All heavy atoms as TSV, in Angstrom:
chain	resi	resn	atom	element	x	y	z
A	1	MET	N	N	-22.241	20.553	27.359
A	1	MET	CA	C	-20.857	20.374	27.643
A	1	MET	C	C	-20.149	21.719	27.453
A	1	MET	O	O	-19.247	22.030	28.370
A	1	MET	CB	C	-20.336	19.329	26.688
A	1	MET	CG	C	-18.862	18.977	26.943
A	1	MET	SD	S	-18.692	18.201	28.606
A	1	MET	CE	C	-16.972	18.057	28.662
A	2	LEU	N	N	-20.426	22.430	26.503
A	2	LEU	CA	C	-19.717	23.644	26.265
A	2	LEU	C	C	-20.045	24.722	27.362
A	2	LEU	O	O	-19.187	25.551	27.743
A	2	LEU	CB	C	-20.046	24.281	24.874
A	2	LEU	CG	C	-19.492	23.609	23.704
A	2	LEU	CD1	C	-19.974	24.162	22.348
A	2	LEU	CD2	C	-17.939	23.636	23.710
A	3	ALA	N	N	-21.222	24.636	27.868
A	3	ALA	CA	C	-21.606	25.523	29.006
A	3	ALA	C	C	-20.729	25.201	30.204
A	3	ALA	O	O	-20.351	26.160	30.974
A	3	ALA	CB	C	-23.121	25.403	29.353
A	4	VAL	N	N	-20.510	23.963	30.505
A	4	VAL	CA	C	-19.655	23.661	31.639
A	4	VAL	C	C	-18.222	24.100	31.448
A	4	VAL	O	O	-17.619	24.697	32.344
A	4	VAL	CB	C	-19.696	22.117	31.925
A	4	VAL	CG1	C	-18.700	21.713	32.988
A	4	VAL	CG2	C	-21.102	21.643	32.257
A	5	VAL	N	N	-17.720	24.002	30.321
A	5	VAL	CA	C	-16.436	24.477	29.970
A	5	VAL	C	C	-16.348	25.986	30.078
A	5	VAL	O	O	-15.322	26.561	30.623
A	5	VAL	CB	C	-15.937	24.038	28.593
A	5	VAL	CG1	C	-14.586	24.635	28.152
A	5	VAL	CG2	C	-15.883	22.544	28.514
A	6	ALA	N	N	-17.397	26.635	29.618
A	6	ALA	CA	C	-17.453	28.163	29.723
A	6	ALA	C	C	-17.490	28.553	31.172
A	6	ALA	O	O	-16.852	29.546	31.519
A	6	ALA	CB	C	-18.761	28.599	28.948
A	7	ALA	N	N	-18.201	27.801	32.000
A	7	ALA	CA	C	-18.230	28.150	33.396
A	7	ALA	C	C	-16.830	28.034	34.062
A	7	ALA	O	O	-16.452	28.921	34.877
A	7	ALA	CB	C	-19.177	27.237	34.182
A	8	ILE	N	N	-16.108	27.000	33.719
A	8	ILE	CA	C	-14.738	26.849	34.218
A	8	ILE	C	C	-13.839	27.961	33.747
A	8	ILE	O	O	-13.041	28.594	34.566
A	8	ILE	CB	C	-14.192	25.486	33.786
A	8	ILE	CG1	C	-14.975	24.411	34.458
A	8	ILE	CG2	C	-12.708	25.415	34.099
A	8	ILE	CD1	C	-14.665	22.990	33.965
A	9	ILE	N	N	-13.977	28.344	32.440
A	9	ILE	CA	C	-13.212	29.438	31.885
A	9	ILE	C	C	-13.506	30.837	32.580
A	9	ILE	O	O	-12.649	31.509	32.917
A	9	ILE	CB	C	-13.416	29.592	30.422
A	9	ILE	CG1	C	-12.952	28.340	29.726
A	9	ILE	CG2	C	-12.775	30.879	29.826
A	9	ILE	CD1	C	-11.445	28.116	29.717
A	10	PHE	N	N	-14.813	31.018	32.846
A	10	PHE	CA	C	-15.261	32.197	33.583
A	10	PHE	C	C	-14.636	32.206	34.980
A	10	PHE	O	O	-14.286	33.281	35.483
A	10	PHE	CB	C	-16.782	32.322	33.647
A	10	PHE	CG	C	-17.458	32.825	32.519
A	10	PHE	CD1	C	-18.563	32.222	31.994
A	10	PHE	CD2	C	-17.057	33.992	31.799
A	10	PHE	CE1	C	-19.185	32.671	30.889
A	10	PHE	CE2	C	-17.650	34.448	30.684
A	10	PHE	CZ	C	-18.690	33.810	30.230
A	11	GLY	N	N	-14.557	31.072	35.593
A	11	GLY	CA	C	-14.069	31.063	36.983
A	11	GLY	C	C	-12.517	31.314	36.917
A	11	GLY	O	O	-12.043	32.131	37.784
A	12	LEU	N	N	-11.785	30.823	35.972
A	12	LEU	CA	C	-10.372	31.148	35.843
A	12	LEU	C	C	-10.168	32.664	35.572
A	12	LEU	O	O	-9.312	33.295	36.117
A	12	LEU	CB	C	-9.780	30.330	34.722
A	12	LEU	CG	C	-9.493	28.817	35.001
A	12	LEU	CD1	C	-9.091	28.165	33.755
A	12	LEU	CD2	C	-8.527	28.667	36.153
A	13	GLY	N	N	-10.990	33.224	34.712
A	13	GLY	CA	C	-10.892	34.636	34.434
A	13	GLY	C	C	-11.257	35.481	35.599
A	13	GLY	O	O	-10.473	36.422	35.864
A	14	PHE	N	N	-12.149	35.079	36.463
A	14	PHE	CA	C	-12.510	35.775	37.712
A	14	PHE	C	C	-11.345	35.739	38.650
A	14	PHE	O	O	-11.046	36.767	39.199
A	14	PHE	CB	C	-13.740	35.140	38.296
A	14	PHE	CG	C	-14.177	35.909	39.530
A	14	PHE	CD1	C	-14.644	37.122	39.506
A	14	PHE	CD2	C	-14.119	35.215	40.730
A	14	PHE	CE1	C	-15.070	37.789	40.718
A	14	PHE	CE2	C	-14.526	35.819	41.900
A	14	PHE	CZ	C	-14.953	37.096	41.910
A	15	LEU	N	N	-10.791	34.605	38.815
A	15	LEU	CA	C	-9.639	34.517	39.693
A	15	LEU	C	C	-8.368	35.262	39.234
A	15	LEU	O	O	-7.781	36.043	39.975
A	15	LEU	CB	C	-9.212	33.014	39.845
A	15	LEU	CG	C	-10.137	32.214	40.709
A	15	LEU	CD1	C	-9.669	30.729	40.703
A	15	LEU	CD2	C	-10.262	32.631	42.141
A	16	LEU	N	N	-8.141	35.253	37.950
A	16	LEU	CA	C	-7.008	36.107	37.416
A	16	LEU	C	C	-7.359	37.627	37.578
A	16	LEU	O	O	-6.356	38.326	37.807
A	16	LEU	CB	C	-6.844	35.796	35.916
A	16	LEU	CG	C	-6.111	34.487	35.604
A	16	LEU	CD1	C	-6.106	34.224	34.043
A	16	LEU	CD2	C	-4.756	34.502	36.180
A	17	ASP	N	N	-8.539	38.052	37.409
A	17	ASP	CA	C	-8.903	39.409	37.551
A	17	ASP	C	C	-8.786	39.842	39.063
A	17	ASP	O	O	-8.312	40.902	39.376
A	17	ASP	CB	C	-10.310	39.693	37.047
A	17	ASP	CG	C	-10.609	41.160	36.832
A	17	ASP	OD1	O	-9.662	41.795	36.326
A	17	ASP	OD2	O	-11.764	41.549	37.130
A	18	LEU	N	N	-9.220	38.964	39.969
A	18	LEU	CA	C	-9.105	39.265	41.401
A	18	LEU	C	C	-7.625	39.451	41.814
A	18	LEU	O	O	-7.351	40.343	42.554
A	18	LEU	CB	C	-9.687	38.150	42.224
A	18	LEU	CG	C	-11.211	38.197	42.438
A	18	LEU	CD1	C	-11.691	36.987	43.302
A	18	LEU	CD2	C	-11.640	39.468	43.139
A	19	VAL	N	N	-6.776	38.544	41.340
A	19	VAL	CA	C	-5.323	38.614	41.762
A	19	VAL	C	C	-4.649	39.690	40.960
A	19	VAL	O	O	-3.657	40.169	41.462
A	19	VAL	CB	C	-4.760	37.175	41.516
A	19	VAL	CG1	C	-3.262	37.178	41.823
A	19	VAL	CG2	C	-5.442	36.174	42.336
A	20	GLY	N	N	-5.183	40.040	39.760
A	20	GLY	CA	C	-4.474	40.959	38.970
A	20	GLY	C	C	-3.302	40.338	38.251
A	20	GLY	O	O	-2.336	41.091	37.868
A	21	ALA	N	N	-3.333	39.035	38.014
A	21	ALA	CA	C	-2.148	38.389	37.355
A	21	ALA	C	C	-2.358	38.395	35.817
A	21	ALA	O	O	-3.474	38.555	35.323
A	21	ALA	CB	C	-2.220	37.016	37.890
A	22	ARG	N	N	-1.169	38.283	35.196
A	22	ARG	CA	C	-1.178	38.154	33.772
A	22	ARG	C	C	-0.386	36.992	33.338
A	22	ARG	O	O	0.727	36.699	33.900
A	22	ARG	CB	C	-0.564	39.382	33.176
A	22	ARG	CG	C	-1.331	40.642	33.166
A	22	ARG	CD	C	-0.678	41.807	32.451
A	22	ARG	NE	N	-0.505	41.489	31.103
A	22	ARG	CZ	C	-1.108	42.143	30.103
A	22	ARG	NH1	N	-1.911	43.035	30.401
A	22	ARG	NH2	N	-0.990	41.760	28.822
A	23	ILE	N	N	-0.915	36.159	32.515
A	23	ILE	CA	C	-0.157	34.927	32.057
A	23	ILE	C	C	0.654	35.441	30.915
A	23	ILE	O	O	0.230	36.176	30.050
A	23	ILE	CB	C	-1.196	33.866	31.654
A	23	ILE	CG1	C	-1.950	33.393	32.803
A	23	ILE	CG2	C	-0.482	32.687	30.958
A	23	ILE	CD1	C	-3.071	32.434	32.433
A	24	PRO	N	N	1.909	34.930	30.831
A	24	PRO	CA	C	2.748	35.312	29.634
A	24	PRO	C	C	2.099	35.042	28.319
A	24	PRO	O	O	1.450	34.021	28.132
A	24	PRO	CB	C	3.999	34.449	29.851
A	24	PRO	CG	C	4.087	34.103	31.252
A	24	PRO	CD	C	2.647	34.066	31.718
A	25	GLY	N	N	2.178	35.984	27.415
A	25	GLY	CA	C	1.559	35.879	26.108
A	25	GLY	C	C	0.328	36.772	26.032
A	25	GLY	O	O	-0.331	36.778	25.010
A	26	GLY	N	N	0.091	37.553	26.984
A	26	GLY	CA	C	-0.947	38.598	26.941
A	26	GLY	C	C	-2.350	38.131	27.476
A	26	GLY	O	O	-3.347	38.762	27.241
A	27	PHE	N	N	-2.376	36.905	28.123
A	27	PHE	CA	C	-3.703	36.401	28.604
A	27	PHE	C	C	-4.076	37.144	29.813
A	27	PHE	O	O	-3.241	37.106	30.870
A	27	PHE	CB	C	-3.609	34.977	28.772
A	27	PHE	CG	C	-3.554	34.215	27.539
A	27	PHE	CD1	C	-2.375	33.560	27.168
A	27	PHE	CD2	C	-4.627	34.047	26.702
A	27	PHE	CE1	C	-2.271	32.807	25.959
A	27	PHE	CE2	C	-4.607	33.343	25.576
A	27	PHE	CZ	C	-3.404	32.701	25.169
A	28	THR	N	N	-5.133	37.837	29.936
A	28	THR	CA	C	-5.655	38.415	31.198
A	28	THR	C	C	-6.990	37.842	31.491
A	28	THR	O	O	-7.506	36.938	30.842
A	28	THR	CB	C	-5.879	39.922	30.926
A	28	THR	OG1	O	-6.819	40.182	29.962
A	28	THR	CG2	C	-4.577	40.580	30.475
A	29	GLY	N	N	-7.609	38.392	32.581
A	29	GLY	CA	C	-8.903	37.936	33.044
A	29	GLY	C	C	-9.987	38.118	31.888
A	29	GLY	O	O	-10.900	37.341	31.618
A	30	MET	N	N	-9.878	39.270	31.213
A	30	MET	CA	C	-10.729	39.617	30.121
A	30	MET	C	C	-10.669	38.648	28.968
A	30	MET	O	O	-11.674	38.379	28.272
A	30	MET	CB	C	-10.560	41.057	29.651
A	30	MET	CG	C	-11.522	41.595	28.655
A	30	MET	SD	S	-13.254	41.342	29.115
A	30	MET	CE	C	-13.351	42.658	30.361
A	31	THR	N	N	-9.511	38.135	28.679
A	31	THR	CA	C	-9.320	37.156	27.663
A	31	THR	C	C	-10.131	35.907	27.869
A	31	THR	O	O	-10.864	35.391	27.042
A	31	THR	CB	C	-7.825	36.751	27.488
A	31	THR	OG1	O	-7.125	37.938	27.361
A	31	THR	CG2	C	-7.660	35.844	26.263
A	32	PHE	N	N	-10.088	35.431	29.206
A	32	PHE	CA	C	-10.954	34.293	29.540
A	32	PHE	C	C	-12.430	34.595	29.557
A	32	PHE	O	O	-13.181	33.751	29.268
A	32	PHE	CB	C	-10.458	33.826	31.016
A	32	PHE	CG	C	-9.136	33.112	30.904
A	32	PHE	CD1	C	-7.970	33.797	31.211
A	32	PHE	CD2	C	-9.044	31.743	30.554
A	32	PHE	CE1	C	-6.749	33.138	31.204
A	32	PHE	CE2	C	-7.924	31.135	30.583
A	32	PHE	CZ	C	-6.729	31.691	30.866
A	33	VAL	N	N	-12.814	35.832	29.940
A	33	VAL	CA	C	-14.142	36.165	29.878
A	33	VAL	C	C	-14.730	36.133	28.419
A	33	VAL	O	O	-15.820	35.582	28.076
A	33	VAL	CB	C	-14.401	37.600	30.503
A	33	VAL	CG1	C	-15.833	38.086	30.193
A	33	VAL	CG2	C	-14.205	37.478	31.972
A	34	LEU	N	N	-13.886	36.710	27.496
A	34	LEU	CA	C	-14.311	36.667	26.059
A	34	LEU	C	C	-14.355	35.210	25.557
A	34	LEU	O	O	-15.266	34.865	24.688
A	34	LEU	CB	C	-13.402	37.502	25.205
A	34	LEU	CG	C	-13.443	39.062	25.537
A	34	LEU	CD1	C	-12.391	39.728	24.812
A	34	LEU	CD2	C	-14.846	39.547	25.192
A	35	LEU	N	N	-13.410	34.378	25.933
A	35	LEU	CA	C	-13.418	33.007	25.483
A	35	LEU	C	C	-14.633	32.226	26.074
A	35	LEU	O	O	-15.278	31.438	25.357
A	35	LEU	CB	C	-12.117	32.178	25.982
A	35	LEU	CG	C	-12.072	30.818	25.696
A	35	LEU	CD1	C	-12.075	30.563	24.183
A	35	LEU	CD2	C	-10.751	30.201	26.200
A	36	GLY	N	N	-15.024	32.503	27.299
A	36	GLY	CA	C	-16.254	31.948	27.898
A	36	GLY	C	C	-17.464	32.375	27.231
A	36	GLY	O	O	-18.388	31.609	26.965
A	37	LEU	N	N	-17.558	33.661	26.785
A	37	LEU	CA	C	-18.759	34.142	26.069
A	37	LEU	C	C	-18.766	33.445	24.673
A	37	LEU	O	O	-19.934	33.161	24.189
A	37	LEU	CB	C	-18.683	35.679	25.869
A	37	LEU	CG	C	-18.912	36.531	27.105
A	37	LEU	CD1	C	-18.684	37.919	26.885
A	37	LEU	CD2	C	-20.398	36.254	27.599
A	38	CYS	N	N	-17.696	33.242	24.068
A	38	CYS	CA	C	-17.682	32.564	22.746
A	38	CYS	C	C	-18.121	31.166	22.880
A	38	CYS	O	O	-19.011	30.645	22.146
A	38	CYS	CB	C	-16.256	32.553	22.176
A	38	CYS	SG	S	-16.100	31.750	20.647
A	39	LEU	N	N	-17.740	30.373	23.990
A	39	LEU	CA	C	-18.232	29.095	24.207
A	39	LEU	C	C	-19.708	29.034	24.550
A	39	LEU	O	O	-20.436	28.102	24.135
A	39	LEU	CB	C	-17.406	28.418	25.369
A	39	LEU	CG	C	-15.992	28.118	25.075
A	39	LEU	CD1	C	-15.278	27.651	26.326
A	39	LEU	CD2	C	-15.868	27.074	24.008
A	40	LEU	N	N	-20.239	30.044	25.264
A	40	LEU	CA	C	-21.614	30.087	25.549
A	40	LEU	C	C	-22.471	30.289	24.296
A	40	LEU	O	O	-23.509	29.749	24.099
A	40	LEU	CB	C	-21.925	31.200	26.562
A	40	LEU	CG	C	-21.660	30.847	28.001
A	40	LEU	CD1	C	-22.014	32.032	28.902
A	40	LEU	CD2	C	-22.534	29.636	28.442
A	41	ALA	N	N	-21.856	31.170	23.382
A	41	ALA	CA	C	-22.615	31.390	22.101
A	41	ALA	C	C	-22.587	30.130	21.248
A	41	ALA	O	O	-23.632	29.776	20.676
A	41	ALA	CB	C	-21.883	32.508	21.270
A	42	LEU	N	N	-21.514	29.327	21.200
A	42	LEU	CA	C	-21.558	28.074	20.535
A	42	LEU	C	C	-22.534	27.101	21.170
A	42	LEU	O	O	-23.276	26.360	20.457
A	42	LEU	CB	C	-20.177	27.406	20.548
A	42	LEU	CG	C	-19.176	28.138	19.702
A	42	LEU	CD1	C	-17.735	27.596	19.894
A	42	LEU	CD2	C	-19.597	27.973	18.202
A	43	HIS	N	N	-22.653	27.092	22.527
A	43	HIS	CA	C	-23.608	26.217	23.201
A	43	HIS	C	C	-25.017	26.544	22.806
A	43	HIS	O	O	-25.896	25.728	22.594
A	43	HIS	CB	C	-23.421	26.357	24.620
A	43	HIS	CG	C	-24.450	25.699	25.504
A	43	HIS	ND1	N	-24.491	24.272	25.630
A	43	HIS	CD2	C	-25.528	26.068	26.206
A	43	HIS	CE1	C	-25.481	23.947	26.343
A	43	HIS	NE2	N	-26.142	25.007	26.723
A	44	GLN	N	N	-25.337	27.907	22.789
A	44	GLN	CA	C	-26.691	28.379	22.433
A	44	GLN	C	C	-27.040	28.083	20.949
A	44	GLN	O	O	-28.228	27.884	20.605
A	44	GLN	CB	C	-26.844	29.824	22.668
A	44	GLN	CG	C	-26.847	30.189	24.149
A	44	GLN	CD	C	-28.131	29.651	24.861
A	44	GLN	OE1	O	-29.126	29.633	24.267
A	44	GLN	NE2	N	-27.923	29.099	26.027
A	45	ALA	N	N	-25.992	28.062	20.155
A	45	ALA	CA	C	-26.217	27.773	18.678
A	45	ALA	C	C	-26.432	26.217	18.445
A	45	ALA	O	O	-26.791	25.839	17.352
A	45	ALA	CB	C	-25.043	28.206	17.896
A	46	GLY	N	N	-26.169	25.463	19.407
A	46	GLY	CA	C	-26.489	23.988	19.261
A	46	GLY	C	C	-25.212	23.140	18.878
A	46	GLY	O	O	-25.388	22.029	18.552
A	47	VAL	N	N	-24.012	23.721	18.990
A	47	VAL	CA	C	-22.863	22.977	18.626
A	47	VAL	C	C	-22.547	22.101	19.813
A	47	VAL	O	O	-22.540	22.443	20.966
A	47	VAL	CB	C	-21.643	23.934	18.415
A	47	VAL	CG1	C	-20.364	23.196	18.265
A	47	VAL	CG2	C	-22.008	24.887	17.278
A	48	GLY	N	N	-22.296	20.817	19.494
A	48	GLY	CA	C	-21.837	19.822	20.546
A	48	GLY	C	C	-23.042	19.140	21.200
A	48	GLY	O	O	-22.796	18.401	22.184
A	49	LYS	N	N	-24.222	19.330	20.718
A	49	LYS	CA	C	-25.436	18.699	21.381
A	49	LYS	C	C	-25.793	17.445	20.575
A	49	LYS	O	O	-25.466	17.284	19.421
A	49	LYS	CB	C	-26.599	19.609	21.375
A	49	LYS	CG	C	-26.461	20.820	22.329
A	49	LYS	CD	C	-27.781	21.526	22.298
A	49	LYS	CE	C	-27.613	22.747	23.228
A	49	LYS	NZ	N	-28.886	23.580	23.276
A	50	ALA	N	N	-26.435	16.481	21.254
A	50	ALA	CA	C	-26.919	15.303	20.559
A	50	ALA	C	C	-28.113	15.724	19.705
A	50	ALA	O	O	-28.810	16.594	19.950
A	50	ALA	CB	C	-27.359	14.243	21.597
A	51	SER	N	N	-28.255	14.965	18.672
A	51	SER	CA	C	-29.369	15.222	17.756
A	51	SER	C	C	-30.680	14.927	18.319
A	51	SER	O	O	-30.763	14.077	19.171
A	51	SER	CB	C	-29.204	14.570	16.433
A	51	SER	OG	O	-29.337	13.188	16.550
A	52	ILE	N	N	-31.764	15.540	17.877
A	52	ILE	CA	C	-33.116	15.302	18.406
A	52	ILE	C	C	-33.556	13.904	18.019
A	52	ILE	O	O	-34.203	13.222	18.794
A	52	ILE	CB	C	-34.004	16.473	17.963
A	52	ILE	CG1	C	-33.620	17.781	18.591
A	52	ILE	CG2	C	-35.383	16.078	18.293
A	52	ILE	CD1	C	-34.380	18.952	18.113
A	53	ARG	N	N	-33.206	13.554	16.822
A	53	ARG	CA	C	-33.686	12.248	16.346
A	53	ARG	C	C	-33.128	11.097	17.223
A	53	ARG	O	O	-33.868	10.223	17.528
A	53	ARG	CB	C	-33.241	12.071	14.870
A	53	ARG	CG	C	-33.629	10.654	14.320
A	53	ARG	CD	C	-33.273	10.629	12.901
A	53	ARG	NE	N	-34.270	11.309	12.159
A	53	ARG	CZ	C	-34.183	11.497	10.867
A	53	ARG	NH1	N	-33.207	11.088	10.170
A	53	ARG	NH2	N	-35.080	12.249	10.225
A	54	SER	N	N	-31.813	11.109	17.530
A	54	SER	CA	C	-31.310	10.014	18.376
A	54	SER	C	C	-31.915	9.973	19.751
A	54	SER	O	O	-32.235	8.983	20.338
A	54	SER	CB	C	-29.795	10.116	18.424
A	54	SER	OG	O	-29.417	11.233	19.182
A	55	GLY	N	N	-32.131	11.202	20.325
A	55	GLY	CA	C	-32.804	11.234	21.643
A	55	GLY	C	C	-34.278	10.759	21.585
A	55	GLY	O	O	-34.754	10.067	22.424
A	56	TYR	N	N	-34.938	11.089	20.472
A	56	TYR	CA	C	-36.305	10.678	20.345
A	56	TYR	C	C	-36.444	9.164	20.201
A	56	TYR	O	O	-37.336	8.537	20.753
A	56	TYR	CB	C	-36.973	11.391	19.245
A	56	TYR	CG	C	-38.473	11.070	18.964
A	56	TYR	CD1	C	-39.384	11.512	19.881
A	56	TYR	CD2	C	-38.835	10.348	17.942
A	56	TYR	CE1	C	-40.705	11.221	19.731
A	56	TYR	CE2	C	-40.174	10.016	17.752
A	56	TYR	CZ	C	-41.134	10.489	18.596
A	56	TYR	OH	O	-42.437	10.225	18.443
A	57	SER	N	N	-35.598	8.583	19.339
A	57	SER	CA	C	-35.680	7.167	19.144
A	57	SER	C	C	-35.348	6.322	20.422
A	57	SER	O	O	-35.910	5.338	20.724
A	57	SER	CB	C	-34.707	6.666	18.004
A	57	SER	OG	O	-33.415	6.911	18.406
A	58	ASN	N	N	-34.381	6.876	21.236
A	58	ASN	CA	C	-34.126	6.238	22.548
A	58	ASN	C	C	-35.282	6.264	23.441
A	58	ASN	O	O	-35.637	5.392	24.146
A	58	ASN	CB	C	-32.897	6.936	23.160
A	58	ASN	CG	C	-31.623	6.516	22.398
A	58	ASN	OD1	O	-31.603	5.559	21.710
A	58	ASN	ND2	N	-30.574	7.372	22.659
A	59	TRP	N	N	-36.026	7.444	23.426
A	59	TRP	CA	C	-37.228	7.551	24.263
A	59	TRP	C	C	-38.289	6.616	23.884
A	59	TRP	O	O	-38.888	5.978	24.651
A	59	TRP	CB	C	-37.711	9.008	24.211
A	59	TRP	CG	C	-38.965	9.175	25.019
A	59	TRP	CD1	C	-38.996	9.258	26.402
A	59	TRP	CD2	C	-40.280	9.241	24.559
A	59	TRP	NE1	N	-40.296	9.468	26.758
A	59	TRP	CE2	C	-41.148	9.440	25.703
A	59	TRP	CE3	C	-40.844	9.229	23.352
A	59	TRP	CZ2	C	-42.460	9.563	25.555
A	59	TRP	CZ3	C	-42.190	9.320	23.129
A	59	TRP	CH2	C	-42.961	9.456	24.228
A	60	ARG	N	N	-38.493	6.506	22.541
A	60	ARG	CA	C	-39.510	5.593	22.097
A	60	ARG	C	C	-39.211	4.121	22.348
A	60	ARG	O	O	-40.043	3.284	22.653
A	60	ARG	CB	C	-39.735	5.716	20.536
A	60	ARG	CG	C	-40.405	7.071	20.221
A	60	ARG	CD	C	-40.727	7.196	18.820
A	60	ARG	NE	N	-41.741	6.100	18.395
A	60	ARG	CZ	C	-41.943	5.801	17.156
A	60	ARG	NH1	N	-41.391	6.387	16.209
A	60	ARG	NH2	N	-42.880	4.899	16.902
A	61	GLY	N	N	-37.880	3.772	22.194
A	61	GLY	CA	C	-37.436	2.391	22.544
A	61	GLY	C	C	-37.714	2.073	24.001
A	61	GLY	O	O	-38.087	0.884	24.279
A	62	ARG	N	N	-37.534	2.969	24.909
A	62	ARG	CA	C	-37.835	2.722	26.311
A	62	ARG	C	C	-39.309	2.578	26.610
A	62	ARG	O	O	-39.720	1.807	27.461
A	62	ARG	CB	C	-37.175	3.764	27.128
A	62	ARG	CG	C	-35.706	3.754	27.158
A	62	ARG	CD	C	-35.202	4.754	28.138
A	62	ARG	NE	N	-33.849	5.086	27.790
A	62	ARG	CZ	C	-33.256	6.251	27.906
A	62	ARG	NH1	N	-33.977	7.232	28.420
A	62	ARG	NH2	N	-32.034	6.479	27.564
A	63	ALA	N	N	-40.105	3.323	25.923
A	63	ALA	CA	C	-41.496	3.341	26.214
A	63	ALA	C	C	-42.210	2.046	25.674
A	63	ALA	O	O	-43.125	1.659	26.246
A	63	ALA	CB	C	-42.197	4.542	25.437
A	64	ARG	N	N	-41.675	1.382	24.700
A	64	ARG	CA	C	-42.261	0.184	24.242
A	64	ARG	C	C	-41.956	-1.089	25.064
A	64	ARG	O	O	-42.693	-1.985	25.106
A	64	ARG	CB	C	-41.676	-0.148	22.786
A	64	ARG	CG	C	-42.170	0.841	21.761
A	64	ARG	CD	C	-41.734	0.469	20.420
A	64	ARG	NE	N	-42.138	1.329	19.426
A	64	ARG	CZ	C	-41.637	1.403	18.192
A	64	ARG	NH1	N	-40.905	0.492	17.771
A	64	ARG	NH2	N	-42.111	2.265	17.369
A	65	ARG	N	N	-40.876	-1.027	25.888
A	65	ARG	CA	C	-40.526	-2.104	26.687
A	65	ARG	C	C	-41.392	-2.229	27.838
A	65	ARG	O	O	-41.964	-2.081	28.670
A	65	ARG	CB	C	-39.099	-2.062	27.132
A	65	ARG	CG	C	-38.223	-2.193	25.896
A	65	ARG	CD	C	-36.765	-2.140	26.379
A	65	ARG	NE	N	-35.991	-2.170	25.205
A	65	ARG	CZ	C	-34.705	-1.979	25.226
A	65	ARG	NH1	N	-34.039	-1.702	26.349
A	65	ARG	NH2	N	-33.963	-2.000	24.112
């Protein structure tokens, strides 16, 4: 889920950089790029994922039926 949000943030940053626009408060395209990188790092660290145990028990439950 965080990877999808990061992709959206990267897209917004890319569009802002292409247009050369600045959002009031100092937000630029680079700000969105850094936020996207932070979200990707959290995704790689395993934040926001389902646990392995719950996924494994669901798989075993389906196999028995």
